[in-house]
Steps between C-alpha positions, in 0.01 A plus 500: 500500500512564127305716257515443125296539183468266202455816287847651555830427674615682812684803364350451155264701284131501589299402189294780341171319576546586872557873434290803406626451144339155491199351678608640840421173679687364800769240430480146640703457818627187677563479875733227631645396835249708698576452874271248668408751772378755245126570508469758225705668228523855373639626171622845402620596152666836452733699276785669688615675179191718453587870455290619796612221736392139545183424302279219633351265240329234713404436861348161591451353847333221696610249237470159671848364577399170339471664157777400263476831316267730313370436147535743213237771472379556857189720460519858636247434776537596867398155629603173337420142591651338810507831690763663280488880496656750263626843584535826312787555257663833411262532204230545768331171407438166669705207371783465255624785284777388269831664418451824313825697530518850350826401332813295550545163664338454842527225761186345647545343842267212592511444879324212675459490877406199716297611802410328827137619483238627259471879501188650653440750223253575228610532139650819367813530714793698366849349499593704807184402689567134419863523613381655827250220565761235413748634756585230751328229292756434222656154526692505174518683169591424141532710191567519133555780254385558145587780263303694241595794286347724237 
C-alpha cells in the first residue's frame, strides 16, 4: 500500500497553503495498492516534534477502501459523504488543522491504515480512541512525511 500527495514529496516541505500560515486546508492525498481485502481506511496525521509531545493534526476514519485518495480541502465537518467520519485534533477541533509549529522545523507524519471492517463509531474520536478501535483490524499500513518550519 502506498500513500502520497501531489502537493509535496515524501520527506519534502509542506506548502504554506496547507498550514496555519496559509489557508489551513488539507492537502490532496493519493492511496495506491490498497489490499483487496480492505473494507475501510483510516488516516492519522501528527507531529512527533511538538514541544509537549506528539500533536495530532488530523483523524479520519471509515474512508471506503475503494477511494483512491482524498481531495484538497476536506471540510472540517464530523460526517462526510460515503460514511467518512472525522475525529478531534489536538487543537480541540473536528477535521484538519495544519502545521503550526511554535518554531523550528517539524516533521508531520501521515499514516494510512487498511482495515478489515468499518469502525462502529460516531465522529469525534481522538487518535488514541481510533487506535484502540483499530486494534486487531489493521491489514496493512503506509506512510509519508512532510516538513514545515517557521
